[in-house]
C-alpha positions as CSV (number, residue, x, y, z in Angstrom):
1,M,30.5,-26.0,68.1
2,T,29.7,-23.0,70.3
3,Q,30.4,-19.5,69.2
4,K,33.4,-19.3,71.5
5,Q,34.8,-22.6,70.2
6,I,34.4,-21.3,66.6
7,E,36.3,-18.1,67.4
8,T,39.1,-20.1,69.1
9,Y,39.3,-22.6,66.2
10,L,39.5,-19.9,63.6
11,K,42.2,-17.9,65.3
12,K,44.3,-21.1,65.7
13,N,43.9,-22.4,62.2
14,W,43.2,-19.3,60.0
15,F,46.6,-19.1,58.3
16,T,47.1,-22.9,58.0
17,T,43.8,-24.2,56.7
18,P,41.9,-23.4,53.5
19,N,38.7,-21.6,53.8
20,D,36.5,-24.4,52.5
21,E,37.9,-26.8,55.2
22,L,37.5,-24.1,57.9
23,A,33.8,-23.6,56.9
24,K,33.2,-27.3,56.9
25,A,34.8,-27.7,60.3
26,I,32.6,-25.0,61.9
27,G,29.5,-26.0,60.0
28,R,29.1,-22.7,58.1
29,G,29.3,-21.6,54.5
30,T,32.3,-19.8,53.1
31,S,30.5,-16.5,53.0
32,Q,29.5,-16.8,56.6
33,L,33.1,-17.8,57.4
34,R,34.4,-14.5,55.9
35,V,31.9,-12.5,57.9
36,I,33.0,-14.1,61.2
37,A,36.6,-13.6,60.3
38,R,36.1,-9.9,59.6
39,K,34.4,-9.6,63.0
40,L,37.4,-11.3,64.7
41,G,39.7,-8.9,62.9
42,L,41.4,-11.7,60.9
43,P,43.2,-10.4,57.8
44,A,42.3,-11.4,54.3
45,K,44.3,-14.3,53.0
46,Q,47.0,-13.8,50.3
47,G,45.5,-14.6,46.8
48,H,41.9,-14.3,47.9
49,P,39.8,-13.2,44.9
50,A,37.9,-10.0,44.1
51,K,38.1,-7.4,46.8
52,S,41.6,-8.3,48.2
53,E,43.0,-8.2,44.7
54,F,41.4,-4.9,43.6
55,K,42.5,-3.2,46.8
56,K,46.1,-3.9,45.7
57,L,45.6,-2.7,42.1
58,S,46.8,0.8,41.0
59,V,44.9,3.3,38.9
60,D,46.8,2.3,35.8
61,D,46.0,-1.4,36.4
62,L,42.3,-0.6,36.7
63,Q,42.3,1.4,33.4
64,K,44.1,-1.4,31.7
65,K,41.6,-3.9,32.9
66,R,38.7,-1.6,31.8
67,K,40.2,-1.2,28.4
68,E,40.7,-5.0,28.1
69,S,37.0,-5.4,29.1
70,V,35.8,-3.0,26.4
71,E,37.9,-4.6,23.7
72,A,36.6,-8.0,24.8
73,N,33.0,-6.7,24.4
74,D,33.8,-5.3,21.0
75,T,35.3,-8.5,19.9
76,K,32.2,-10.3,21.1
77,K,29.8,-8.0,19.2
78,H,31.9,-8.3,16.0
79,L,31.9,-12.0,16.4
80,N,28.1,-12.0,16.7
81,T,27.8,-9.9,13.6
82,V,30.0,-12.2,11.6
83,L,28.0,-15.2,12.8
84,K,24.8,-13.6,11.8
85,E,26.1,-12.6,8.3
86,N,27.3,-16.2,8.0
87,D,23.9,-17.6,8.7
88,E,22.3,-15.2,6.1
89,L,24.8,-16.3,3.5
90,K,24.1,-19.9,4.3
91,K,20.4,-19.2,3.7
92,L,21.0,-17.5,0.4
93,L,23.3,-20.3,-0.7
94,S,20.6,-22.9,0.1
95,I,18.0,-20.9,-1.8
96,K,20.3,-20.6,-4.8
97,E,20.9,-24.3,-4.7
98,E,17.1,-24.9,-4.8
99,V,16.6,-22.7,-7.9
100,P,16.4,-24.9,-11.0
101,N,18.6,-24.2,-13.9
102,F,17.5,-21.8,-16.7
103,K,15.1,-23.4,-19.2
104,N,14.6,-21.7,-22.5
105,V,11.0,-21.0,-23.3
106,Q,10.2,-21.1,-27.1
107,I,8.3,-17.9,-28.2
108,V,7.2,-17.9,-31.8
109,A,6.0,-14.8,-33.6
110,S,2.2,-15.0,-34.2
111,K,0.9,-14.7,-37.7
112,T,-0.6,-11.3,-38.6
113,G,-4.3,-11.1,-39.1
114,G,-5.1,-14.2,-37.1
115,N,-8.3,-16.1,-36.8
116,T,-9.8,-13.8,-34.2
117,E,-12.5,-11.4,-35.4
118,A,-13.2,-8.0,-34.0
119,T,-15.6,-5.1,-34.7
120,A,-14.2,-1.6,-34.7
121,V,-16.2,1.2,-33.1
122,V,-15.4,4.8,-33.7
123,L,-17.1,7.7,-31.9
124,A,-17.8,11.0,-33.7
125,S,-19.4,13.8,-31.7
126,D,-19.0,17.4,-30.5
127,W,-17.5,18.8,-33.6
128,H,-19.1,22.3,-33.4
129,L,-18.0,22.9,-36.9
130,E,-19.0,26.6,-37.4
131,Q,-17.8,27.9,-34.0
132,R,-14.6,30.0,-33.9
133,V,-12.1,29.6,-31.1
134,D,-9.8,32.7,-30.8
135,P,-6.5,31.6,-29.4
136,E,-6.0,35.1,-27.9
137,K,-9.1,34.6,-25.6
138,I,-8.3,31.3,-23.9
139,M,-5.7,30.2,-21.5
140,Y,-4.5,27.0,-23.3
141,P,-3.3,26.6,-26.9
142,N,-6.1,26.0,-29.4
143,E,-7.6,27.6,-32.5
144,Y,-10.7,26.6,-34.4
145,N,-12.4,28.0,-37.5
146,L,-14.0,26.7,-40.7
147,E,-10.7,25.8,-42.3
148,I,-9.4,24.0,-39.3
149,A,-12.7,22.2,-38.7
150,E,-12.7,20.9,-42.3
151,K,-9.0,19.8,-41.8
152,R,-9.8,18.0,-38.6
153,A,-12.8,16.3,-40.1
154,K,-10.6,14.9,-42.8
155,Q,-8.1,13.8,-40.2
156,F,-10.8,12.0,-38.3
157,F,-11.6,9.7,-41.2
158,Q,-7.9,9.3,-42.1
159,G,-7.1,8.4,-38.5
160,T,-10.0,5.9,-38.4
161,L,-8.5,4.2,-41.5
162,V,-5.0,4.2,-40.0
163,L,-6.3,2.5,-36.7
164,L,-8.4,0.1,-38.7
165,R,-5.3,-1.0,-40.7
166,E,-3.2,-1.3,-37.5
167,A,-5.9,-3.5,-35.9
168,E,-6.1,-5.7,-39.0
169,Q,-2.5,-6.8,-38.4
170,N,-3.8,-8.9,-35.5
171,V,-7.5,-9.5,-36.0
172,K,-10.0,-9.7,-38.8
173,I,-12.4,-6.8,-39.1
174,K,-15.5,-7.1,-41.1
175,N,-17.7,-4.5,-39.4
176,L,-17.2,-0.9,-38.4
177,V,-19.7,0.9,-36.1
178,L,-19.5,4.7,-36.8
179,W,-21.4,6.6,-34.1
180,L,-22.7,10.0,-35.0
181,G,-23.2,11.4,-31.5
182,G,-24.6,14.9,-32.1
183,D,-23.4,18.5,-31.5
184,F,-21.9,18.6,-35.0
185,I,-22.8,22.3,-35.0
186,T,-23.0,24.9,-32.2
187,G,-26.2,26.6,-33.4
188,N,-27.8,29.7,-31.9
189,I,-29.3,28.3,-28.7
190,H,-27.6,31.2,-26.9
191,T,-27.4,34.8,-28.0
192,E,-23.6,34.8,-27.5
193,N,-23.2,32.1,-30.1
194,L,-24.2,34.6,-32.8
195,K,-20.9,36.3,-32.3
196,I,-18.6,33.2,-32.3
197,C,-20.4,31.2,-35.0
198,Q,-19.1,31.7,-38.6
199,L,-22.2,30.1,-40.2
200,G,-25.9,30.2,-39.6
201,P,-27.5,26.9,-38.3
202,S,-28.8,25.8,-41.7
203,Q,-25.5,26.5,-43.4
204,A,-23.6,24.7,-40.6
205,I,-25.8,21.6,-41.0
206,S,-25.1,21.5,-44.7
207,F,-21.3,21.9,-43.9
208,A,-21.6,18.9,-41.5
209,R,-23.5,16.9,-44.1
210,D,-20.9,17.4,-46.7
211,L,-18.0,16.5,-44.4
212,L,-19.7,13.3,-43.0
213,I,-20.9,12.0,-46.3
214,S,-17.5,12.6,-47.9
215,G,-15.8,10.8,-44.9
216,I,-18.1,7.8,-45.1
217,E,-17.6,7.5,-48.9
218,F,-13.8,7.6,-48.1
219,L,-14.1,4.7,-45.7
220,L,-16.3,2.7,-48.2
221,K,-13.7,3.2,-50.9
222,E,-10.6,2.4,-48.8
223,T,-12.0,-0.6,-46.9
224,T,-14.3,-3.6,-47.4
225,V,-16.1,-3.3,-44.0
226,T,-19.8,-3.0,-43.5
227,I,-20.5,0.3,-41.7
228,T,-23.2,0.5,-39.1
229,I,-24.2,4.0,-38.2
230,P,-26.1,4.6,-34.9
231,Y,-26.9,8.2,-34.3
232,N,-28.1,10.6,-31.6
233,H,-29.2,14.2,-31.5
234,G,-27.2,16.6,-29.4
235,N,-28.5,19.5,-27.5
236,H,-26.9,22.3,-29.6
237,A,-28.7,21.8,-33.0
238,R,-32.2,22.4,-31.5
239,I,-34.4,25.2,-32.8
240,T,-36.2,25.6,-29.4
241,D,-35.0,27.7,-26.6
242,K,-34.9,24.7,-24.2
243,V,-34.7,21.0,-24.8
244,W,-38.1,19.5,-25.5
245,K,-37.5,16.0,-24.0
246,S,-40.7,14.5,-25.4
247,S,-40.0,15.6,-29.0
248,E,-36.4,16.6,-29.1
249,E,-35.5,15.0,-32.5
250,D,-38.4,16.8,-34.2
251,N,-36.9,20.1,-33.1
252,S,-33.3,19.3,-34.0
253,L,-31.5,20.3,-37.2
254,E,-29.5,17.1,-36.8
255,N,-32.6,15.2,-37.7
256,I,-32.2,16.8,-41.2
257,L,-28.5,15.9,-41.2
258,Y,-29.1,12.2,-40.5
259,D,-32.0,12.0,-42.9
260,A,-29.6,13.4,-45.6
261,I,-27.0,10.8,-44.8
262,A,-29.5,8.0,-44.9
263,Y,-30.9,9.2,-48.2
264,H,-27.5,9.6,-49.8
265,F,-26.6,6.0,-48.9
266,K,-30.0,4.4,-49.5
267,D,-28.7,2.1,-52.2
268,E,-25.4,1.2,-50.4
269,R,-25.7,-2.3,-48.9
270,R,-22.6,-1.8,-46.8
271,I,-24.3,1.1,-44.9
272,V,-26.8,0.4,-42.1
273,M,-28.4,3.3,-40.2
274,V,-29.6,2.7,-36.6
275,A,-32.1,5.3,-35.4
276,P,-32.4,5.9,-31.6
277,K,-35.4,4.9,-29.5
278,G,-35.9,7.9,-27.3
279,S,-32.5,9.1,-26.4
280,V,-30.7,5.8,-26.8
281,S,-29.3,4.0,-29.9
282,T,-28.4,0.4,-29.5
283,V,-26.1,-1.9,-31.4
284,E,-25.5,-5.6,-30.5
285,I,-22.0,-6.8,-31.1
286,Y,-21.3,-10.5,-30.6
287,G,-24.2,-10.7,-28.1
288,L,-23.0,-7.6,-26.2
289,K,-25.4,-4.7,-26.1
290,I,-23.7,-1.3,-26.7
291,G,-25.8,1.8,-25.9
292,F,-25.1,5.2,-27.4
293,V,-26.4,8.5,-25.9
294,H,-25.4,12.0,-26.5
295,G,-24.9,12.5,-22.8
296,H,-27.0,15.5,-21.9
297,H,-29.9,13.4,-20.5
298,G,-30.3,11.6,-17.2
299,F,-27.7,13.2,-15.0
300,R,-25.9,16.5,-14.3
301,Y,-22.1,16.8,-14.0
302,L,-21.0,19.5,-11.6
303,D,-17.3,18.9,-11.7
304,G,-17.2,17.1,-8.3
305,V,-14.2,15.4,-6.7
306,G,-15.0,12.1,-8.5
307,G,-15.4,13.9,-11.8
308,L,-17.7,12.4,-14.4
309,Y,-17.3,8.8,-13.2
310,I,-19.7,8.8,-10.2
311,P,-22.7,10.6,-11.8
312,A,-22.3,8.6,-15.1
313,R,-22.1,5.3,-13.3
314,K,-25.2,6.1,-11.2
315,Y,-27.1,7.1,-14.4
316,I,-26.0,3.9,-16.2
317,M,-26.9,1.6,-13.2
318,R,-30.3,3.3,-12.9
319,K,-31.2,3.3,-16.6
320,F,-29.3,0.5,-18.3
321,A,-28.5,-2.2,-15.7
322,K,-31.9,-4.1,-15.9
323,A,-31.6,-4.0,-19.7
324,N,-28.2,-5.8,-19.5
325,Y,-26.1,-3.3,-21.5
326,Y,-22.4,-4.1,-21.7
327,L,-21.2,-0.6,-22.4
328,V,-22.6,2.9,-22.8
329,C,-20.9,5.4,-25.1
330,M,-21.5,9.1,-24.7
331,G,-20.2,12.6,-25.7
332,H,-21.4,16.1,-24.7
333,H,-18.9,16.5,-21.9
334,H,-15.8,17.1,-24.1
335,Q,-13.8,14.6,-22.1
336,Y,-11.9,11.6,-23.3
337,L,-12.5,9.1,-20.5
338,Q,-12.5,5.3,-20.2
339,D,-14.4,3.2,-17.7
340,T,-15.6,-0.4,-17.5
341,M,-19.2,0.8,-17.7
342,F,-18.9,3.7,-20.1
343,L,-16.7,5.6,-22.6
344,C,-16.9,9.4,-22.9
345,N,-15.8,10.8,-26.2
346,G,-13.6,13.9,-26.4
347,S,-14.4,16.8,-28.7
348,M,-13.0,17.8,-32.1
349,I,-13.3,21.5,-31.3
350,G,-11.2,21.2,-28.2
351,Y,-10.7,23.8,-25.5
352,D,-12.8,26.9,-26.2
353,Q,-14.0,30.1,-24.5
354,Y,-16.8,28.4,-22.6
355,A,-14.4,25.8,-21.1
356,D,-12.0,28.6,-20.2
357,S,-14.7,30.7,-18.6
358,C,-16.0,27.8,-16.5
359,G,-12.5,26.7,-15.4
360,F,-12.7,23.2,-17.0
361,G,-9.6,21.1,-17.3
362,Y,-7.6,21.3,-20.5
363,D,-7.4,18.5,-23.0
364,I,-6.4,18.4,-26.7
365,P,-9.0,17.6,-29.3
366,K,-9.7,13.8,-29.4
367,Q,-12.2,11.3,-30.7
368,T,-12.4,7.6,-29.8
369,F,-11.7,4.3,-31.5
370,F,-12.0,0.9,-29.9
371,L,-12.4,-2.8,-30.6
372,I,-14.9,-5.4,-29.4
373,E,-13.3,-8.9,-29.9
374,E,-15.5,-11.9,-30.8
375,K,-13.5,-14.5,-29.0
376,R,-13.0,-12.6,-25.7
377,K,-16.4,-11.0,-25.8
378,C,-15.1,-7.7,-24.4
379,R,-13.7,-4.3,-25.3
380,T,-9.9,-4.6,-26.0
381,V,-7.9,-1.9,-27.8
382,T,-9.0,1.6,-27.1
383,R,-7.2,4.5,-28.9
384,P,-7.7,8.2,-29.3
385,I,-8.0,9.8,-32.8
386,L,-5.8,12.8,-32.7
387,F,-5.4,15.9,-34.8
388,D,-2.3,17.7,-36.2
389,N,-3.2,21.2,-35.0
């Protein structure tokens, strides 16, 4: 059909024939049909969708349609939310259906003092018995003098007995390792000590001897354990200006202290003294080698970010790793610390003028008690021994 024929056909049949039949007749699509009709000036047909309808709608009608559209969208969103929640509830229900019913598990109280055996280890070091701590001259609460020192020494052995009896509720204890770790006196290695020490070095050593021997006799009387006593010399009881590393024990008043203890118990079969080899005392417990050092040899601790842990670990790996030591116990640093490789004992004197002037962290007086279990071949219970004042 030519263009002229198309125009003639449309003008003649526009109002009597539906658009799809007109489009088919002229060989065009319905959209092309409408374009040709507009060019010919033919009016839009009554009931034609979209544009013809919207041209006839008023403003109120348009607002109404818009409101209906918004409400329809809100309804759709709400429906989607409800469907999502329904899916989640179905999942929870399916999980709940898969959970088996409650099954009662029988738990029976174990018998006290079972078949497991353990060895108790208690660390005694850094007592500084004759040194006076003036509470008016330090930032944190603490006081120390000869009377308080004697009271704390008694509490140390009383606390050891309490923890032994507590442990015996669960394990059998036949052996106690009592480490005497040094620095039982402050001595006069520094001139300033002459002002704060209430006894001279020889008197202080005698004071320490009396307290330690009395405490060991107390444990022998109150228990049936065998007491193994490894010992180390500290750095404070020396009679030299500086530590003589090659012959430190020969220049330490604590050598006299330990000899006095050994002599006093020479006929006591339940007491075994273990002398150090160099700076290390060693006790083997259930095949585990435990090393004891005072803590003033081998490394320096300068209060770094990692605290004592990093330098102590480096020292232990350097000196003890090849000898296959399970644990190293030390004192000297007046810090109660626990690590898989070492234990650091606290002090009995507690926070003093030296700690305050150096800005060291505060901690209350503590000593250390722990167990090595035979069955598990490891350190288990570790507890502090605390003091009333």
